[in-house]
C-alpha positions in Angstrom: 221.0 -34.0 63.9 217.6 -32.8 62.2 218.3 -29.9 59.5 215.6 -28.1 58.6 216.0 -26.2 55.2 214.4 -22.9 55.0 213.3 -23.7 51.3 211.0 -26.5 52.8 209.1 -23.8 55.2 205.9 -22.5 53.6 205.7 -18.8 52.9 203.9 -16.7 55.8 201.3 -15.3 53.6 200.7 -18.7 52.3 200.1 -20.1 55.6 197.8 -17.0 56.3 195.9 -17.7 53.1 195.1 -21.1 54.1 194.0 -20.1 57.6 191.7 -17.8 56.4 190.5 -20.3 53.8 189.6 -22.9 56.9 188.0 -20.1 58.7 185.8 -19.0 56.3 183.6 -22.4 56.5 181.2 -23.2 59.2 182.3 -26.1 61.4 179.6 -28.1 59.8 180.5 -27.9 56.6 184.3 -28.1 57.0 185.9 -31.7 55.7 185.2 -34.0 58.6 188.4 -35.5 58.1 191.5 -33.3 57.1 193.2 -31.7 60.1 190.3 -32.6 62.0 192.3 -33.7 65.2 191.0 -37.1 65.0 193.9 -39.6 65.6 192.3 -42.7 64.4 190.9 -43.2 61.0 187.1 -42.8 60.8 184.4 -42.7 58.3 181.5 -40.2 58.1 178.4 -41.9 56.9 174.6 -42.9 57.3 173.9 -43.6 61.0 172.8 -46.9 62.4 170.3 -44.6 64.6 166.9 -44.4 62.4 166.7 -40.9 61.8 169.8 -39.9 63.2 171.0 -38.5 60.1 175.4 -39.0 59.7 177.3 -40.6 62.2 181.2 -41.4 62.6 182.5 -44.7 62.6 186.1 -46.0 63.4 188.2 -47.7 60.7 190.5 -49.4 63.1 190.2 -50.9 66.4 190.6 -48.9 69.4 191.4 -49.9 72.9 189.5 -48.2 76.3 191.5 -45.2 77.4 192.6 -44.3 73.7 192.5 -40.6 72.9 190.4 -40.9 69.3 190.3 -36.9 68.9 192.4 -34.3 70.3 191.3 -30.7 69.2 193.2 -27.2 70.7 190.7 -24.8 72.9 190.2 -21.4 71.2 188.2 -18.0 72.2 186.0 -16.1 70.6 188.8 -13.8 69.6 189.4 -16.1 66.5 187.2 -17.8 64.2 187.2 -21.7 64.2 189.4 -24.0 61.9 190.1 -27.8 61.8 191.3 -29.1 64.9 190.0 -26.6 66.9 187.2 -26.2 69.7 185.5 -22.7 70.2 184.7 -21.9 73.9 182.2 -19.1 74.6 180.4 -17.7 77.8 178.1 -15.5 76.7 175.2 -15.5 73.7 176.9 -12.3 71.8 180.3 -13.8 71.5 179.2 -16.9 70.5 176.9 -15.3 67.8 179.4 -12.9 66.8 182.1 -15.8 66.3 180.0 -18.2 64.6 178.0 -15.9 62.3 178.1 -17.6 59.2 175.6 -17.5 56.0 173.1 -20.2 55.9 174.1 -23.1 53.9 171.6 -24.2 51.2 170.2 -27.4 52.0 171.2 -27.6 55.4 169.5 -26.4 58.9 169.8 -22.5 59.4 173.2 -21.2 60.8 171.3 -20.7 64.5 169.8 -24.0 64.4 173.6 -25.4 63.6 175.0 -23.3 66.8 172.2 -25.3 68.9 172.5 -28.6 67.5 176.4 -28.8 67.8 177.1 -27.3 71.4 178.4 -29.2 74.0 180.8 -29.5 76.9 183.3 -31.9 78.3 181.6 -34.4 81.0 184.0 -33.3 83.4 183.1 -29.4 83.6 181.8 -28.1 87.0 178.3 -27.9 87.8 178.1 -24.5 87.8 180.0 -24.2 84.2 179.4 -21.2 82.1 181.0 -22.1 78.8 179.6 -23.6 75.7 181.9 -25.6 73.0 181.8 -26.1 69.5 184.1 -28.5 67.6 185.6 -27.8 64.1 184.7 -29.9 62.3 182.0 -31.1 64.2 181.9 -34.8 65.9 179.1 -36.3 64.2 178.5 -38.6 66.5 175.2 -39.6 67.9 173.4 -40.3 71.3 173.3 -43.2 73.3 172.9 -44.2 77.0 175.7 -46.9 76.4 178.1 -44.6 74.8 181.5 -45.6 73.9 183.5 -42.4 74.1 183.4 -39.3 76.0 184.4 -35.8 75.8 186.9 -34.6 78.3 189.3 -32.3 79.8 192.6 -33.8 81.1 193.3 -33.7 84.8 196.1 -30.7 84.1 195.1 -28.4 82.0 197.0 -28.3 78.5 195.1 -26.1 76.4 193.3 -29.2 74.4 190.1 -31.1 74.7 190.1 -34.9 74.2 187.6 -37.6 73.0 188.4 -40.7 75.0 187.3 -44.2 74.5 185.3 -45.8 77.1 185.8 -49.3 75.9 187.5 -51.5 73.4 186.2 -51.1 69.7 186.6 -52.8 66.9 186.9 -51.4 63.3 183.3 -50.6 62.0 181.8 -49.6 65.3 179.9 -46.3 65.5 181.0 -43.6 67.7 178.5 -42.9 70.4 178.4 -40.4 73.4 175.8 -39.6 76.1 174.3 -36.3 75.2 173.3 -36.0 78.9 176.9 -35.9 80.0 177.0 -32.2 78.5 176.4 -29.3 81.5 175.1 -26.5 79.1 175.2 -23.3 81.1 171.5 -21.3 81.3 172.3 -18.3 79.2 172.7 -21.1 76.3 169.6 -22.8 77.3 167.8 -19.6 77.2 169.2 -18.5 73.7 168.1 -22.0 72.5 164.6 -21.2 73.6 164.8 -18.1 71.4 166.3 -19.9 68.7 163.9 -23.0 68.4 165.8 -25.9 68.3 166.5 -28.5 71.5 169.9 -28.4 72.6 171.8 -32.0 72.6 171.8 -32.0 76.4 168.0 -31.7 76.8 167.7 -33.9 73.5 169.7 -36.7 75.7 167.2 -36.7 78.4 164.0 -36.6 75.9 165.6 -40.0 74.3 166.8 -41.9 77.5 165.3 -39.9 80.6 167.3 -39.4 83.6 166.5 -42.7 85.7 170.0 -44.2 86.6 172.1 -41.5 85.0 174.8 -39.8 87.2 176.5 -36.8 85.6 180.5 -36.8 85.7 180.5 -40.3 86.4 182.2 -41.8 83.3 185.7 -43.5 84.1 188.5 -42.1 82.1 191.2 -43.4 84.6 192.8 -45.4 81.8 193.3 -42.2 79.4 196.2 -42.1 77.5 196.9 -38.4 78.1 199.6 -37.1 76.1 
């Protein structure tokens, strides 16, 4: 029998304070580790990609199909906090929810909104939603990815980062930006704001030859 002592439970006001403190930070400046939803140990440091900025590396071996990260899906009625993924389907809701002050020494808030937007690989062709992870995944593009962002076969309110092949400690995580399916309302917003969204950047880097959307194999995914 498991006994939970009342004294060990955090005061509701304390929990609320912690959540509000977490939600006050933009996803791109949140602690990249604490409560992030990563299920394997990782390290964020300079990417092996020239000019790629920061990258995320695994600190332990990972098997094909292993869940690398699991986040909880939330709507624009609440601010992102660590371990969540914001889902929006229109520009107003997105900009209202991710309305943060610019951080000195970093790209503007609007630029970050564009840079860190994506979708799971297996959304429908007529997808109308955009996803923002908190904290951000910090993974760069490759046409030979070792992870993929995926929704499970049975909807469970979570989003997953799935290993596409075996990895060893020290490997950098890469996903194929072309696997995103960004809706037209968001790409129109990107045009207005200036930066190139990740999906388009993936095509600029790797082209379209030989690439087929929604073709990643997650049959070995170890869904909870």
